[in-house]
C-alpha positions as CSV (number, residue, x, y, z in Angstrom):
1,M,76.8,85.0,24.7
2,P,74.1,85.1,27.4
3,D,73.1,81.8,28.9
4,P,69.8,80.7,27.2
5,H,68.7,78.9,30.4
6,P,69.7,81.2,33.3
7,E,69.1,79.9,36.7
8,K,66.1,81.4,38.4
9,P,66.9,82.8,41.8
10,S,65.5,80.6,44.5
11,V,62.6,82.2,46.2
12,G,61.7,80.6,49.4
13,P,59.7,81.4,52.5
14,P,61.2,84.1,54.8
15,P,63.0,82.8,57.8
16,A,60.7,81.7,60.5
17,D,60.3,84.1,63.4
18,K,61.2,82.0,66.4
19,R,60.0,84.5,69.0
20,G,57.3,83.3,71.2
21,I,54.0,85.2,71.5
22,L,55.0,86.4,75.0
23,Q,58.3,87.8,73.8
24,K,56.5,89.6,71.0
25,I,54.1,91.2,73.4
26,A,56.9,92.1,75.8
27,E,58.8,93.8,73.0
28,L,55.7,95.6,71.9
29,L,55.1,97.0,75.4
30,H,58.8,97.5,76.2
31,P,60.7,98.1,72.9
32,S,64.4,97.8,72.8
33,P,66.4,101.1,73.0
34,E,67.2,102.6,69.6
35,N,69.8,105.1,70.8
36,V,72.0,106.0,73.7
37,P,69.5,108.3,75.5
38,D,66.9,105.5,75.4
39,L,69.5,103.0,76.9
40,L,70.4,105.5,79.6
41,A,66.6,105.9,80.4
42,Q,66.3,102.1,80.7
43,L,69.4,101.9,83.0
44,S,67.7,104.5,85.2
45,Q,64.5,102.5,85.3
46,A,66.5,99.3,86.1
47,E,68.1,101.0,89.1
48,A,64.7,102.4,90.3
49,K,63.4,98.8,90.2
50,G,66.4,97.5,92.1
51,L,67.7,95.4,89.2
52,I,71.2,97.0,89.3
53,E,73.0,98.9,92.0
54,P,73.7,102.7,91.6
55,D,77.4,102.1,91.3
56,A,76.8,99.6,88.4
57,R,74.5,102.1,86.6
58,N,77.2,104.9,87.0
59,M,79.8,102.6,85.5
60,L,77.6,101.6,82.6
61,E,76.7,105.2,81.9
62,G,80.5,106.1,82.1
63,V,81.1,103.4,79.4
64,L,78.5,104.9,77.2
65,R,79.7,108.5,77.6
66,M,83.3,107.4,77.0
67,R,82.5,106.3,73.4
68,D,82.0,109.9,72.5
69,M,84.9,111.3,74.4
70,T,88.5,111.9,73.2
71,A,91.9,112.3,74.8
72,G,91.6,116.1,74.6
73,D,88.5,116.0,76.7
74,V,90.3,114.5,79.9
75,M,94.0,115.1,79.4
76,V,96.2,117.2,81.7
77,A,96.9,120.3,79.6
78,A,100.6,121.0,78.7
79,P,100.9,124.0,81.1
80,K,99.9,121.9,84.0
81,M,102.1,118.9,83.3
82,D,104.7,117.8,85.7
83,A,107.7,117.2,83.4
84,L,111.4,116.6,84.0
85,D,114.3,118.4,82.4
86,I,116.9,115.9,81.2
87,D,119.7,118.3,82.0
88,A,118.6,119.1,85.5
89,P,120.8,117.8,88.4
90,I,119.7,114.4,89.8
91,E,119.0,116.0,93.2
92,E,116.6,118.4,91.6
93,L,114.9,115.7,89.7
94,L,114.6,113.5,92.8
95,Q,113.1,116.5,94.8
96,Q,110.5,117.1,92.0
97,I,109.5,113.4,92.0
98,I,109.0,113.4,95.7
99,E,107.0,116.6,95.7
100,T,104.7,115.6,92.9
101,A,104.3,112.0,93.9
102,H,103.8,110.6,90.4
103,S,105.1,107.3,89.2
104,R,105.8,108.3,85.6
105,F,107.1,111.5,84.1
106,P,107.5,112.9,80.6
107,V,111.2,114.0,80.1
108,Y,112.0,116.9,77.8
109,E,115.2,118.4,76.4
110,N,115.8,122.1,75.9
111,A,112.0,122.9,75.7
112,R,109.0,121.4,77.4
113,E,107.5,120.8,74.0
114,N,110.3,118.4,73.1
115,V,109.4,115.3,75.0
116,I,112.1,112.7,74.4
117,G,111.0,109.9,76.7
118,I,109.2,108.7,79.8
119,L,110.9,108.1,83.2
120,M,109.6,105.7,85.7
121,A,110.2,107.1,89.2
122,K,111.4,103.7,90.4
123,D,114.1,103.6,87.8
124,L,115.8,106.7,89.3
125,I,116.9,104.3,92.1
126,K,119.2,102.6,89.6
127,L,120.8,105.9,88.8
128,M,121.4,106.6,92.5
129,R,123.0,103.2,93.0
130,A,125.1,103.6,89.8
131,P,126.0,107.3,89.3
132,A,127.9,106.5,86.2
133,L,124.7,105.4,84.5
134,S,123.2,107.9,82.1
135,L,119.7,109.1,82.7
136,R,119.0,108.7,79.0
137,T,119.4,105.0,79.3
138,L,116.5,104.8,81.7
139,L,114.1,106.6,79.5
140,R,111.3,104.6,77.8
141,P,110.0,105.6,74.4
142,P,107.1,108.0,74.6
143,V,103.7,107.1,73.1
144,F,102.1,110.0,71.2
145,V,98.4,110.1,70.6
146,P,96.3,112.8,68.9
147,E,93.8,114.9,70.8
148,S,91.0,113.3,68.7
149,K,91.9,109.8,69.9
150,R,88.8,108.2,71.2
151,L,89.0,107.1,74.8
152,D,87.7,103.6,74.2
153,D,90.4,103.1,71.6
154,L,93.0,104.6,73.9
155,L,92.0,102.3,76.7
156,R,92.5,99.2,74.4
157,D,95.9,100.5,73.4
158,F,96.9,101.0,77.0
159,K,95.9,97.4,77.8
160,A,97.5,96.0,74.7
161,N,100.8,97.8,74.9
162,R,101.0,97.8,78.7
163,N,101.6,101.6,78.6
164,H,100.0,103.8,81.4
165,L,100.9,107.2,80.0
166,A,100.6,108.8,76.6
167,V,101.7,112.2,75.4
168,V,98.9,114.1,73.6
169,I,99.6,116.3,70.5
170,D,97.3,118.6,68.7
171,E,96.4,118.8,65.1
172,F,99.6,120.7,64.3
173,G,101.9,118.2,66.0
174,Q,102.5,120.5,69.1
175,L,102.4,119.3,72.6
176,A,98.9,119.5,74.0
177,G,99.2,117.5,77.3
178,L,99.3,114.0,78.7
179,I,96.9,111.4,79.6
180,T,97.1,108.3,81.9
181,I,95.2,105.1,82.1
182,E,93.9,106.4,85.4
183,D,92.4,109.4,83.7
184,V,90.5,107.1,81.3
185,L,89.4,104.6,83.9
186,E,88.1,107.5,86.1
187,E,85.6,108.3,83.3
188,I,84.1,104.9,84.0
189,V,84.4,104.2,87.7
190,G,84.7,107.7,89.0
191,E,87.6,109.3,90.8
192,I,90.2,106.7,91.9
193,E,91.3,107.6,95.4
194,D,94.9,107.7,96.5
195,E,96.8,108.2,99.7
196,F,96.0,111.9,99.6
197,D,92.2,111.5,99.4
198,E,90.3,111.6,102.5
199,D,87.0,110.1,103.6
200,E,84.2,112.7,103.5
201,D,83.5,111.8,107.2
202,A,87.1,112.8,108.1
203,G,86.1,116.5,107.5
204,D,87.4,119.1,105.2
205,I,89.2,121.3,107.8
206,Y,91.3,119.8,110.6
207,S,94.1,121.0,112.8
208,L,97.7,119.7,112.6
209,S,100.2,119.5,115.5
210,D,102.1,122.6,114.5
211,N,99.2,125.0,115.0
212,T,98.3,124.9,111.3
213,W,95.3,123.4,109.5
214,R,94.7,121.2,106.6
215,I,92.0,122.3,104.3
216,N,90.4,120.5,101.3
217,G,90.6,122.6,98.1
218,D,86.9,121.9,97.5
219,T,85.9,123.4,100.9
220,E,83.3,126.2,100.6
221,I,84.7,129.7,101.0
222,S,82.0,130.6,103.5
223,R,83.1,127.6,105.7
224,V,86.7,128.8,105.7
225,S,85.7,132.4,106.5
226,E,83.6,131.2,109.5
227,A,86.3,128.7,110.8
228,F,89.1,131.3,110.7
229,E,86.9,134.4,111.4
230,V,88.1,136.2,108.2
231,D,86.2,137.9,105.4
232,L,86.9,136.0,102.1
233,P,85.1,137.1,98.9
234,T,82.4,134.8,97.7
235,E,81.0,136.7,94.7
236,D,82.9,134.9,91.9
237,F,83.9,131.6,93.5
238,D,82.4,128.8,95.6
239,T,85.6,126.9,96.8
240,I,88.8,128.0,98.5
241,G,90.8,126.3,95.8
242,G,89.1,128.3,93.1
243,L,89.6,131.6,95.0
244,V,93.4,130.9,95.6
245,S,94.0,129.9,92.1
246,H,92.3,133.0,90.9
247,E,94.4,135.2,93.2
248,M,97.6,133.5,92.0
249,G,96.7,133.6,88.4
250,H,97.2,129.9,87.8
251,V,96.5,126.6,89.5
252,P,99.4,126.3,92.0
253,K,101.5,123.2,92.3
254,R,102.7,121.4,95.5
255,G,104.9,123.6,97.5
256,E,103.6,126.9,96.1
257,A,102.3,129.5,98.7
258,F,99.9,132.4,98.7
259,H,99.5,135.1,101.3
260,G,96.3,136.9,101.5
261,F,93.1,137.7,103.6
262,G,95.1,137.3,106.8
263,L,96.0,133.6,105.9
264,H,99.0,131.8,104.5
265,F,98.1,129.0,102.1
266,E,100.7,126.4,101.1
267,V,99.7,123.7,98.5
268,M,100.2,120.2,100.0
269,H,98.8,118.3,97.0
270,A,97.5,119.1,93.6
271,K,96.1,116.7,91.0
272,G,94.2,116.9,87.7
273,G,94.6,120.7,87.4
274,A,93.1,121.4,90.9
275,V,94.4,121.8,94.5
276,R,93.4,118.9,96.6
277,W,94.8,120.1,100.0
278,F,96.2,123.3,101.6
279,K,98.2,123.7,104.7
280,V,96.9,127.0,106.2
281,R,98.1,129.2,109.1
282,R,97.3,132.7,110.2
283,S,99.6,135.3,108.9
284,A,101.8,137.2,111.3
285,S,99.8,140.4,111.0
286,A,96.5,138.4,111.7
287,I,98.1,136.9,114.8
288,A,99.2,140.3,116.0
289,D,95.7,141.8,115.4
290,A,94.1,138.9,117.3
291,A,96.5,139.3,120.1
292,E,95.8,142.9,120.3
293,D,92.1,142.2,120.4
294,D,92.7,139.7,123.3
295,H,94.7,142.4,125.0
296,Q,91.9,144.9,124.8
297,E,89.2,142.4,126.0
298,Q,91.1,140.6,128.7
299,G,93.6,143.2,129.9
300,P,97.4,143.1,130.0
301,V,97.7,140.4,132.6
302,A,95.5,137.9,130.8
303,S,96.9,138.5,127.4
304,A,100.5,138.1,128.5
305,A,99.9,134.5,129.0
306,H,98.5,134.2,125.4
307,P,100.9,136.1,123.1
308,E,99.7,134.3,120.0
309,A,96.2,133.7,118.6
310,S,94.9,130.8,116.7
311,P,91.4,130.1,115.1
312,S,88.8,130.6,117.8
313,P,87.7,127.9,120.1
314,R,84.2,128.6,118.8
315,A,85.3,127.8,115.2
316,Q,87.1,124.7,116.4
317,A,84.1,123.4,118.4
318,E,81.4,124.4,116.0
319,K,83.1,123.4,112.7
320,G,84.8,120.2,113.9
321,L,88.5,121.2,113.5
322,H,90.2,118.1,114.9
């Protein structure tokens, strides 16, 4: 039976607007951002007015961009993963750890798609001190995340679980790649330098003591051509790393080598699916050709004192090979 005397809803005055007249005018002239592009525009204006530093703006923009990114956007794809075979000899595993210089590795059994654990490089020392110890006992449980995992959620998981590496799987449950906390943080703060990264002022080409040269993978092809007086193709690629990767048919790993264009390239360091540093020397045929040219220009007496040729002094002086 309905209540014959229902309570009437209380109707009171709307809550008072506590904003001052100056604040209302300010909001009318400078309304609050209603979407991310508006917020990015305001950050740009704040930097232009000197209210925030450029680095702060970049980090704030990175945080905003990250909210729409997933693990699949920044992961290292499965074919480019550095993974360890559980059945490989300890000496082979140790060599691979030294060459790749990672601190954590996914470990697989029988097939790369079958990741059974994560090995900390430092834990391998325990195995070396106690050979009777099983490698399996050193493995840590792998953390699997879907490609669709949002980066901001993944970062919270990394912090909460104290994990620094996760294995990424696709929608069918197959191995898609791996992602580290460094990959996520770099979306906010930019690339995190390590011991292989060089200051821009240090140059991108410089000589080593064994008559070879160290070249940054991002060096422009035209610069390498001029420095070594060779003719490298520039139609399809801008950087020497892109050219060598194309010629090899894949992104090479540390220790892999390529011979071509009169030069010998050896990968010193690769990271994030790209070559960071090459060790380069002239091929034997190029040295012979250069020696023959010297012989023709200087005569047999002068060329006898210089049986081998290196990149020209002009290239060293003009391009800053040091």
